[in-house]
GUVEXDREN-706998 format. One record per atom (N, C-alpha, C): residue in one letter; x, y negated, z negated. Coordinates in steps of 0.02 Angstrom, whole numbers, padded with zeros to 5 digits, always signed. Each point is the difference from the previous one (the first is absolute). Layout:
aXYZ...
***
This chain:
x+00042+00059+00000x-00042-00059+00000x+00044-00062+00000x-00018-00050+00039x+00039-00061+00003x-00043-00059-00017x+00031-00052-00023x-00034-00062-00018x+00029-00055+00044x-00043-00040+00030x+00024-00053+00044x-00005-00067-00035x+00041-00046+00022x-00004-00069-00026x-00051-00038+00042x-00063+00003-00019x-00053-00033+00039x-00015-00070-00025x+00008-00012-00064x-00021-00063-00029x+00052-00055+00005x+00053+00012+00035x+00053-00049+00007x-00006-00033+00068x-00012-00065+00000x-00013-00033+00064x+00059+00002+00047x+00061+00001-00024x+00058+00003+00044x+00003+00066+00038x-00021+00054-00032x+00004+00066+00032x-00051+00006+00057x-00056-00035-00005x-00050+00006+00052x+00021-00035+00065x+00045-00047-00004x+00023-00036+00059x+00065+00030+00027x+00023+00053-00030x+00066+00026+00015x-00001+00047+00060x+00061+00012+00025x+00009+00044+00057x-00005+00074-00021x+00033+00019-00054x-00001+00068-00024x-00050+00006-00058x-00035+00056-00003x-00043+00015-00057x+00044+00029-00055x-00018-00013-00062x+00039+00024-00057x-00044+00047-00041x+00028+00059-00015x-00035+00050-00040x+00044+00020-00058x-00029+00001-00060x+00036+00024-00059x-00023+00071-00014x+00047+00045-00012x-00018+00067-00021x-00027-00004-00071x-00033+00052-00022x-00028+00002-00067x+00056-00006-00052x+00056+00032+00014x+00058-00004-00045x+00026-00071-00006x+00009-00033+00057x+00027-00068-00003x-00049-00048-00032x-00065+00011+00008x-00051-00041-00033x+00005+00007-00075x+00009+00062-00024x+00008+00011-00072x+00063-00033-00027x+00054+00004+00038x+00062-00032-00021x-00008-00075-00004x-00037-00029+00047x-00013-00072+00001x-00044-00020-00059x-00049+00041-00016x-00046-00015-00055x+00035-00001-00068x+00054+00038-00006x+00036+00004-00064x+00043-00062-00013x+00013-00040+00052x+00045-00057-00007x-00036-00060-00030x+00039-00044-00030x-00024-00064-00025x-00031-00040+00058x-00053-00038-00014x-00036-00035+00053x+00044-00049+00039x+00044-00036-00034x+00043-00047+00035x+00048+00036+00048x+00028+00055-00023x+00045+00039+00042x-00038+00033+00058x-00059+00026-00015x-00041+00031+00052x-00018-00050+00055x-00014-00063-00019x-00017-00051+00050x+00059-00013+00047x+00060-00002-00027x+00060-00011+00041x+00010+00059+00048x-00010+00060-00024x+00008+00060+00042x-00055+00002+00054x-00061-00017-00018x-00055-00001+00048x+00015-00051+00055x+00026-00058-00018x+00018-00050+00050x+00052+00027+00049x+00049+00035-00026x+00052+00030+00043x-00030+00052+00046x-00046+00040-00026x-00032+00052+00041x-00042-00032+00055x-00036-00053-00016x-00041-00034+00050x+00042-00029+00056x+00059-00026-00018x+00045-00028+00051x+00024+00053+00050x+00000+00063-00021x+00020+00054+00045x-00048+00007+00059x-00062-00021-00009x-00049+00006+00054x+00021-00040+00061x+00032-00057-00010x+00022-00041+00056x+00070+00019+00024x+00040+00027-00044x+00068+00019+00017x+00019+00063-00039x-00014+00059+00028x+00012+00062-00038x+00073+00016-00012x+00044-00033+00034x+00072+00011-00010x+00034-00068-00013x-00013-00029-00059x+00030-00065-00015x+00074+00006-00013x+00035-00056+00001x+00071+00003-00015x+00008+00025-00072x+00047+00043-00010x+00011+00029-00066x-00034+00067-00009x-00045+00019+00045x-00030+00067-00007x+00051+00052+00022x-00006+00058-00027x+00047+00054+00017x-00038+00062+00020x+00025+00033+00052x-00027+00066+00018x+00029+00049-00049x-00043+00042-00028x+00023+00047-00051x+00035+00059+00032x+00048+00027-00036x+00035+00061+00022x-00024+00057-00043x-00012+00057+00031x-00021+00058-00038x-00075+00006-00009x-00037-00051+00019x-00072+00002-00002x-00026-00052+00050x-00060+00010+00025x-00026-00048+00049x-00019-00065-00034x+00004-00055+00036x-00025-00063-00025x+00053-00054-00006x-00023-00056-00027x+00040-00059-00011x-00010-00023-00071x+00043-00046-00023x-00009-00029-00065x+00015-00075+00003x-00037-00037-00041x+00016-00070-00010x+00012-00010-00075x+00038-00051-00015x+00013-00018-00070x-00044-00058-00019x-00028+00005-00060x-00039-00055-00030x+00028-00006-00070x+00049-00043-00009x+00035-00005-00064x+00035+00066-00014x-00012+00028-00059x+00031+00065-00016x-00047+00058+00016x-00053-00014+00037x-00048+00051+00021x+00009+00015+00074x-00020+00061+00020x+00005+00021+00069x-00068+00023+00025x-00015-00016+00062x-00061+00022+00033x+00022+00046+00057x-00023+00062-00001x+00017+00049+00052x-00062+00009+00043x+00010-00007+00065x-00056+00003+00046x+00020+00033+00066x-00051+00023+00035x+00009+00030+00066x-00036-00043+00052x+00028-00004+00059x-00029-00039+00054x-00022+00047+00056x-00061-00007+00021x-00025+00038+00057x-00016-00052+00054x+00050-00011+00043x-00005-00055+00049x-00057+00009+00049x-00011+00061+00025x-00051+00008+00051x-00071-00009-00027x-00009+00002-00067x-00065-00013-00031x-00002-00068-00034x+00055-00036+00002x+00007-00064-00036x-00021+00008-00073x+00033+00048-00033x-00018+00018-00069x+00062+00004-00043x-00004-00029-00060x+00052+00006-00051x-00031+00035-00059x+00032+00055-00022x-00023+00037-00058x+00050-00008-00056x-00021-00031-00054x+00043-00009-00059x-00002+00066-00038x+00057+00033-00003x+00005+00067-00029x+00013-00003-00075x+00043-00045-00021x+00019-00005-00071x+00027-00069-00015x-00003-00018-00063x+00032-00061-00023x+00018+00009-00073x+00054-00033-00021x+00021+00007-00069x+00068-00033-00011x+00023+00004-00062x+00064-00028-00018x+00056+00037+00037x+00052-00035+00016x+00054+00029+00041x+00034+00060-00033x+00000+00004-00066x+00032+00057-00033x-00042+00064+00004x-00066-00008+00014x-00044+00058-00001x-00026+00020+00069x+00001-00044+00048x-00038+00009+00062x+00029+00055+00044x+00064+00013-00002x+00030+00048+00046x+00003+00071-00027x-00028+00012-00058x+00001+00068-00029x-00042+00048+00038
***
């Protein structure tokens, strides 16, 4: 089951659709509201530019990652469907386990 960012006006005008997996939604819900807002803003910006400067293609697993402070957002891009799936997010010491 996936959850989409429907209530964010920036996402509705974007090129790529953004989908959060159930796992990434739970990880986001556990964060402090101020931190979650910053991470949500970074995720929304991916809709217009799914490979921003500073993003890295992951080795050993599919997907990309962006840094948001000391947190990481791991996502996959499906270009032919114009879809970004946020797979996981969390603190940098825990996210790659």
